[in-house]
N, C-alpha and C positions, 0 to 999 in steps of 0.2 A: 157689649163692647164699651170700654171706658172712654172718657174724653181723650186721654193720652194716646190710647191705641188708635182711635179714629183720626186724631191729629197727625200722628206719625205716618199712618197709611196715606193720608191725604197729601202730606209733604212728599212722600215717595211718588205718588201719582203725578203731582205737579212737575216734579223733576223729570219723570219719564216723558211726560207730554212736552216739556220744554226742550228735551233732547232731540225730539223730532224723528226718532228712529222707528217709531211704531207705524204700522199700516193704518189706513183709514179706519178699518173695522176695529182694530185694537185701540186706536185713539178714541173712537166713539164709546167703546166699552169702558175705557179708563175714565172718560169724561162722566159717563153715567154713574160709575162707582164713586167718583169724586163728589158729584152732586149729592149722592146719598150720604156720604161721610160728612159733608159740610152741613147738611140738615141735622145729622146726629149731633155734631158739635154744637150747633145753635140750640138744639133742644136741651142738651146737657147744661150749657151755660145759662140758659134761661131758668132752668130748674135751680141751679146754684144761686142765681141772683134772687129768685123768689124766696129761697130758704134763708138767705142772708137778710133780705128785707124783713121777713117775718120775725127772725130772731132779734133784729135790732129795732124793730118797730118803725122802719123807714117806709115812707110812701114811695110809690113808683113815679115820682115827679120828674126825675132826671131824664 
C-alpha cells in the first residue's frame, strides 16, 4: 500500500468516525484500521526522510 492510498483511506475512516453513524463495534474496527494506517504512513514517511537525508548527506539533527 502506498502512502497516498493509506492516507486516503485514513481520511475516509476519520470522516466516518466523525459522522458518528457507526455502531460501537464498527467504530472500534474503524479505529483499529485507522491506527494501522497511521503506522503505515509514519513508516513510509520515515523511510522517505532517511532516503533524502542519505542522498543529501544531512544528519538527523532536526
